C-alpha angles and dihedrals in degrees: 000000000000125000126209113233114225114229120204109236118245125253096269096041093045093047092052092047091054091044091052090051091052092048093048092049092051094045090051091054112100090200091057094047093047094047091048091049092050091050092051092048090051091051093048093044093051091051094046094045090049090051093048093048089053095043097080107022121171116264113278117238115249121191119214136187130208115313090006090070092076090048092051093048091049090060087067092196101093143055101248118219113193115222125197096223143007090255091054090050090052090050091052090052092044093051093047095242088125131025095228142336138233116212134170111281144169099241127107092278095048092237139081123218116222118202137166109240108338138030109269100240095197092055095044092048092059092064120083089221121034109258126219111275125209117196118202095197136025118272114279138170119255107265095221093050090048090052093049092050091047091049090050095050093043096046096046091047092047097047098042097043094044095044097050093035091055089047091055092048094049091046092053094049093043092053090046094047094048093042091238087128090068090059091047092049090053087062103037136017119261094250090054091050091052094045091051093051092050094044096047095049092040090055091051093045093047092046089053091051092048091048091051091048093048093047092049091048094050090046092052092049093047093050094045097254094130093132091056090047090053089053097045099032100085092048091050090054091050090047091056092048094048092044092055092062097031092057092052088057092050093042091056090051093048091050094045097048095043090054088067093073136053102201128072090224090064097052095090095054096052096041096045094096090054091046088055089054087057095045099046097066090048094055094039094054091046095051099032102032092132099035108109095199096050093044091048091054092045092051092061099040104092100224094047099036093090087066104027100051097048088051091054090048090053092048091047093234096119122087116231093257097049098078089050093050092046091049091050090052090048093051093049091048091047091054090051094047092049090052093051092041091052090056092049091047093050094047096046104037099083097035111098133181116034122038113275113244117241092237090056092047092053095045116115 
């Protein structure tokens, strides 16, 4: 009679086996599939509704002075407000009573367009030759659009990181509580088990982010919001890249801290510091989405960089090299956190009963 000798899988093979197990478990979960479907529907609905609301907007008000009144009325796309002088037209634009103004000028069209902080593309496009444009203020992003983009980045980061992070924590404690971890450790080393958990959930989290980004992009193109997509597109790409590494950092912390306890009721208390690291960037980007100093600090702090740096890219306040430097810092920090988290995970995984002290978990 011959016996087959069992060979322990290597690091790469073992990691992928554990990752496949994590992915299969999540994809078989109705709660996960339903929550992902709801999130995608919300994203698509928000894009479509935004496109429909912008499809038939009311006519913008356009001030005009003297001979420019006839020119403005001939455009037939605006509600023309006649001003007595060029200064009065500027005041109307400055106060926001009108979107822009057309006044007599010396350019090829015979008029000059006055706007607040950016050239009104709809007005300029209606002239055969581009008219002269006078801006009353420096160029700035629309405050409402900035808030919506900040809310989108913050909410997607918050929901995805917290959902998959909590899943990792519950999985670790469940396996520890039911002693399944002892069977798993007999097949693969502890570091492989941790790496597989992080890899499997990171793949699912990143796939969800890419799916959301793709769905939002398709929705914008379908509803004619291609200009908005061109503005937001680069920052969405950077968000996906930063999230890929940022989630690995958070996943390692969720796995490491949850290994310190043996009961599901204690998961919340040990993972609360990590949960705070997920919540802080969300609240900061909501309340300080147009604050250059706060966003600059956020973009270089590893756990908030996945939200802070894409926002700066969208606002145009980040130099070309800053996202690369911030990403390098995030990668280095992630490597360090994974190393420390691996030690905590290994030291706490087989200890049941009372909560493992942090000093014991960090001991070599």
